C-alpha positions in Angstrom: -21.5 -63.5 17.7 -19.1 -64.4 20.5 -16.2 -62.8 18.5 -18.2 -59.6 18.1 -19.0 -59.5 21.8 -15.3 -60.0 22.6 -14.4 -57.2 20.3 -16.9 -54.8 21.9 -15.7 -55.8 25.4 -12.1 -55.3 24.4 -13.0 -51.8 23.0 -14.8 -50.9 26.2 -11.8 -51.9 28.3 -9.6 -50.0 25.9 -11.6 -46.8 26.5 -11.5 -47.3 30.3 -7.7 -47.9 30.3 -7.2 -44.8 28.1 -9.3 -42.7 30.5 -7.1 -43.9 33.4 -3.9 -43.1 31.4 -5.3 -39.7 30.6 -6.3 -39.1 34.2 -2.7 -39.9 35.4 -1.3 -37.5 32.7 -3.8 -34.8 33.7 -2.7 -35.2 37.4 0.9 -34.7 36.2 -0.2 -31.5 34.4 -1.7 -30.2 37.6 1.6 -30.5 39.2 3.4 -28.6 36.5 3.7 -25.5 38.7 4.5 -27.7 41.7 6.7 -26.6 44.6 8.9 -29.6 44.7 10.1 -30.7 48.2 13.9 -30.9 48.6 15.8 -32.3 51.5 17.4 -30.2 54.1 21.2 -30.1 54.3 22.9 -30.2 57.7 26.6 -29.5 57.8 28.1 -30.0 61.3 31.4 -29.9 63.0 32.9 -29.5 66.5 34.6 -26.2 67.3 35.9 -25.1 70.7 33.8 -27.6 72.6 30.6 -26.8 70.7 28.8 -28.6 67.9 27.8 -26.2 65.2 25.1 -27.0 62.7 24.4 -25.1 59.5 20.9 -26.1 58.3 20.0 -25.3 54.7 16.3 -25.9 54.3 13.0 -24.8 52.8 12.0 -22.9 56.0 8.7 -21.6 54.7 7.3 -25.2 54.5 8.3 -25.6 58.2 6.8 -22.4 59.3 3.6 -23.2 57.5 3.4 -26.5 59.5 3.5 -28.8 56.5 4.3 -32.5 57.3 7.2 -33.1 54.8 7.6 -36.9 55.4 7.0 -38.7 52.1 5.8 -35.5 50.4 6.9 -34.6 46.9 4.9 -31.4 46.3 3.7 -28.8 48.8 0.7 -28.2 46.5 -0.7 -31.5 47.8 -1.2 -30.1 51.3 -3.9 -28.2 53.1 -1.3 -25.6 54.0 -0.3 -24.9 50.4 -1.9 -21.4 50.4 0.0 -20.3 53.6 3.2 -21.7 52.1 2.8 -19.7 48.9 2.2 -16.5 51.0 5.3 -17.1 53.0 7.3 -17.6 49.8 6.3 -14.1 48.7 7.5 -12.4 51.9 10.8 -10.6 52.1 13.6 -11.6 54.4 12.8 -8.9 57.0 9.1 -9.9 57.2 9.8 -13.7 57.3 12.8 -13.7 59.9 10.7 -13.1 63.1 8.4 -15.9 62.1 11.4 -18.2 61.5 12.8 -17.2 64.9 9.6 -18.2 66.7 9.3 -21.4 64.8 12.9 -22.4 65.4 12.8 -21.9 69.1 9.9 -24.4 69.3 11.2 -26.8 66.7 14.6 -27.1 68.3 13.0 -28.9 71.2 12.3 -31.8 68.8 15.8 -31.9 67.2 17.7 -34.2 69.6 21.5 -34.3 69.7 23.2 -36.8 72.0 26.9 -36.6 72.8 27.4 -38.4 76.1 24.1 -36.7 77.1 21.6 -34.3 75.7 23.0 -31.3 73.8 20.9 -28.1 74.1 20.8 -26.3 70.8 20.3 -22.6 70.3 19.8 -20.4 67.3 22.9 -18.4 66.4 22.0 -17.0 63.1 19.2 -16.8 60.4 19.9 -16.1 56.7 17.0 -15.8 54.4 17.5 -15.0 50.7 15.4 -12.4 49.0 12.4 -13.5 47.0 13.4 -15.0 43.6 11.4 -17.5 41.6 8.4 -18.2 43.8 8.0 -21.5 42.1 11.2 -22.9 43.5 12.2 -23.6 47.1 14.1 -20.8 48.8 17.1 -22.3 50.6 17.3 -20.4 54.0 20.0 -21.1 56.6 19.6 -21.7 60.3 22.8 -21.7 62.3 22.7 -23.7 65.5 25.2 -24.4 68.3 25.3 -26.4 71.5 27.8 -27.3 74.2 29.4 -30.8 73.9 30.7 -32.5 77.1 34.5 -32.6 77.1 34.5 -36.5 77.5 32.2 -37.0 74.5 33.7 -39.1 71.6 30.7 -39.4 69.4 27.4 -37.9 68.8 23.9 -38.9 67.3 21.4 -36.6 65.7 17.7 -37.4 65.7 15.8 -35.7 62.8 12.2 -34.8 63.8 9.2 -36.6 62.4 7.4 -34.4 59.8 10.6 -32.7 58.7 11.2 -34.7 55.5 14.6 -35.8 54.6 18.0 -34.4 55.7 21.5 -34.9 54.3 24.0 -35.0 57.2 27.5 -33.9 56.3 30.4 -33.9 58.9 33.0 -31.2 58.3 36.5 -30.5 59.6 37.8 -34.1 60.0 39.3 -36.9 58.0 37.0 -39.5 56.6 33.9 -37.5 57.5 30.4 -39.1 58.0 27.8 -38.4 55.3 24.3 -39.9 55.6 20.7 -39.4 54.8 17.9 -39.4 57.4 14.1 -39.4 56.9 11.8 -37.7 59.4 11.8 -39.5 62.7 15.1 -41.3 62.1 18.3 -41.1 64.2 21.8 -41.3 62.9 24.3 -44.0 64.0 27.0 -42.8 66.5 29.3 -40.4 64.6 32.9 -40.2 65.9 33.8 -36.6 66.6 37.3 -37.2 65.4 36.1 -38.6 62.0 36.7 -42.0 60.5 33.0 -42.7 59.9 33.0 -42.5 56.1 30.9 -45.0 54.4 32.2 -48.0 52.6 31.7 -48.1 48.7 28.8 -50.6 49.1 27.0 -48.5 51.7 27.4 -45.4 49.7 26.1 -47.2 46.6 23.1 -48.7 48.4 22.2 -45.4 50.1 22.0 -43.4 46.9 19.8 -45.9 45.0 16.6 -44.7 46.6 17.7 -41.0 46.1 17.8 -41.6 42.4 14.6 -43.7 42.3 12.5 -41.2 44.2 13.6 -38.5 41.8 11.7 -40.4 39.1 8.9 -41.8 41.3 7.1 -39.9 42.5 8.9 -36.6 42.0 10.1 -36.6 38.4 6.9 -35.8 36.5 8.8 -34.3 33.6 11.1 -37.3 33.3 8.1 -39.7 33.6 6.2 -38.0 30.7 9.4 -38.0 28.5 9.7 -41.8 29.1 6.0 -42.2 28.3 6.5 -40.2 25.2 9.2 -42.8 24.1 6.7 -45.5 25.1 3.8 -44.5 22.9 5.8 -44.3 19.6 5.2 -47.9 18.7 3.7 -51.0 20.3 6.8 -53.0 19.5 9.2 -53.6 22.3 12.5 -53.3 20.3 12.1 -49.6 19.4 11.2 -48.8 23.0 14.3 -50.6 24.4 16.5 -48.9 21.8 15.2 -45.3 22.7 15.4 -46.0 26.5 19.0 -47.3 26.1 20.2 -44.2 24.1 18.4 -42.0 26.6 20.1 -43.7 29.4 23.6 -43.5 28.0 23.2 -39.9 27.2 21.9 -38.7 30.6 24.6 -40.9 32.4 27.3 -38.9 30.6 26.0 -35.4 31.6 25.0 -36.6 35.1 28.6 -37.7 35.7 30.1 -34.4 34.1 27.7 -32.4 36.1 28.4 -34.1 39.4 32.2 -33.7 38.8 31.7 -30.0 38.1 33.0 -30.3 34.6 29.8 -29.0 33.0 27.4 -26.6 34.6 24.3 -25.1 32.9 21.7 -22.9 34.6 18.4 -24.6 35.4 16.7 -21.6 33.8 18.0 -23.0 30.5 17.8 -26.7 31.2 14.3 -26.9 32.5 12.6 -25.2 29.5 14.5 -27.3 27.1 13.5 -30.5 29.0 9.9 -29.3 28.6 10.5 -28.9 24.8 12.0 -32.4 24.7 8.6 -33.8 26.0 6.8 -31.8 23.3 9.1 -33.1 20.5 8.8 -36.8 21.2 5.0 -36.6 21.8 4.3 -34.6 18.6 6.5 -37.0 16.5 4.5 -40.0 17.9 1.5 -38.4 16.2 3.1 -38.4 12.7 5.6 -41.3 12.8 4.8 -44.9 12.9 8.3 -46.2 13.4 11.6 -45.3 15.0 13.7 -43.3 12.5 17.5 -43.1 12.9 17.5 -39.3 13.3 15.0 -39.6 16.2 17.6 -41.7 18.0 20.2 -38.9 17.7 17.7 -36.4 18.9 16.8 -38.6 21.9 20.5 -38.7 22.7 20.7 -35.0 22.8 17.6 -34.7 25.0 19.2 -37.3 27.3 22.1 -35.0 27.7 19.7 -32.3 28.9 17.9 -34.6 31.3 21.3 -35.7 32.7 22.0 -32.0 33.6 18.6 -31.9 35.4 19.6 -35.0 37.4 22.9 -33.5 38.3 21.2 -30.4 39.7 19.2 -32.7 42.1 22.3 -34.6 43.0 24.0 -31.4 43.8 21.2 -30.7 46.4 22.1 -33.9 48.2 25.9 -33.7 47.9 28.2 -36.7 47.3 30.5 -38.1 50.0 34.0 -37.0 48.9 35.5 -40.3 50.0 33.0 -42.4 48.0 32.1 -40.2 45.2 32.0 -42.8 42.5 30.0 -45.4 44.2 27.4 -42.9 45.4 27.1 -41.5 41.8 26.6 -45.0 40.4 24.0 -45.7 43.0 22.1 -42.5 42.2 22.2 -43.4 38.5 21.1 -46.9 39.2 18.1 -45.6 41.1 17.2 -43.3 38.2 17.3 -46.3 35.8 15.2 -48.4 38.2 12.6 -45.6 38.4 12.5 -45.3 34.5 12.1 -49.1 34.2 9.3 -49.0 36.7 7.5 -46.4 34.6 8.0 -48.5 31.4 6.9 -51.7 33.2 3.7 -50.1 34.6 2.8 -48.7 31.2 3.5 -52.0 29.5 1.5 -54.1 32.0 -1.3 -51.7 32.2 -1.8 -50.9 28.4 0.4 -52.5 25.9 0.4 -56.1 27.2 -3.4 -56.2 26.7 -4.0 -53.8 23.8 -0.7 -53.3 22.0 -1.9 -55.6 19.2 -5.4 -54.1 19.0 -5.9 -52.6 15.5 -7.2 -49.4 17.1 -4.3 -49.0 19.6 -2.5 -46.2 17.8 -5.7 -44.1 17.1 -7.4 -44.6 20.4 -4.5 -44.8 22.8 -1.1 -43.7 21.5 -2.1 -40.6 19.6 -4.5 -39.2 22.2 -2.0 -39.8 24.9 0.8 -38.2 22.9 -1.4 -35.1 22.2 -2.0 -34.8 26.0 1.7 -35.2 26.8 2.6 -32.6 24.2 0.1 -30.1 25.7 1.5 -30.6 29.1 5.1 -30.1 27.9 4.1 -27.0 26.0 2.4 -25.6 29.1 5.6 -26.4 31.2 7.7 -24.6 28.6 5.6 -21.5 28.7 5.5 -21.5 32.5 9.2 -22.0 32.9 10.1 -19.2 30.4 7.4 -16.5 30.9 5.6 -17.1 34.1 
């Protein structure tokens, strides 16, 4: 009697946990057409007594009044509708709005160089409308007079503006750093010499890689979950994740070095198909076949190209290219391990040995993952 009651309770908890897993996956599906938030890029240098900044940013999100701090998807905000409308505007229609926004926003961008530096807008460049599902990288050109006696400057990035990559130009050993909204840079020598040490570059790029998986990398999360649901045994999972890691590390490095470059219009649909493949095979296979290992390696090469695209948005400090690249990859691995650990502790640790695990958890979850991947493929190719 007690055994029967325990079994029924176990089955009840299994259904609850499966519902939670399905809900998480469904949330991921809702973000399939998401407008991912990317960091701004600020290139600056001193010319003829002036600091000149070239800001590459998703200006529609700023004009819409979206708080970008800690945000991974503009669809999660109350201003999502306004943002989408702005994304559809041509450059001529959008530019006056950007001009008005910039004049007010510049009051919150603080530059100190022996005293406050008053910035002004010297140019606005807005690309024509392309894929409305992707951020449009507009450029704001700013300038301000620097006191002759100034030897360094500090830049305060406004709260609510998300992240920004600061890149110094025109000097030897230039400064490269990453600021979140509300943060201020360290003093940056105007003559250069503020390049990061290898350890600093490595540590700074770990969170960049991690946040690309959690919370931003929904497609990579689902691919890892597809590997997870093949078998309740740990060894096949570790083998698959290891092969995937080696493969995406190769193309991440080659992509970051500029040796390999493939259009995201090709890579992103293929990544969606990779999700469909591993999920569908979970339905029909009960163990890890050797040929699946080779296929995962190929898919890992694709995912590495996707990582390289993201890393290209941030840029790598030329003086510490390798440590920063390794740090980014380490962050990606930590993010993947966090996904696996959460899935293991939340599901497999408790119910991996349950006789109904495959039928009630692994197969339904894989079906859902395959449906999401299929939707993403159609969206990325035809919508």
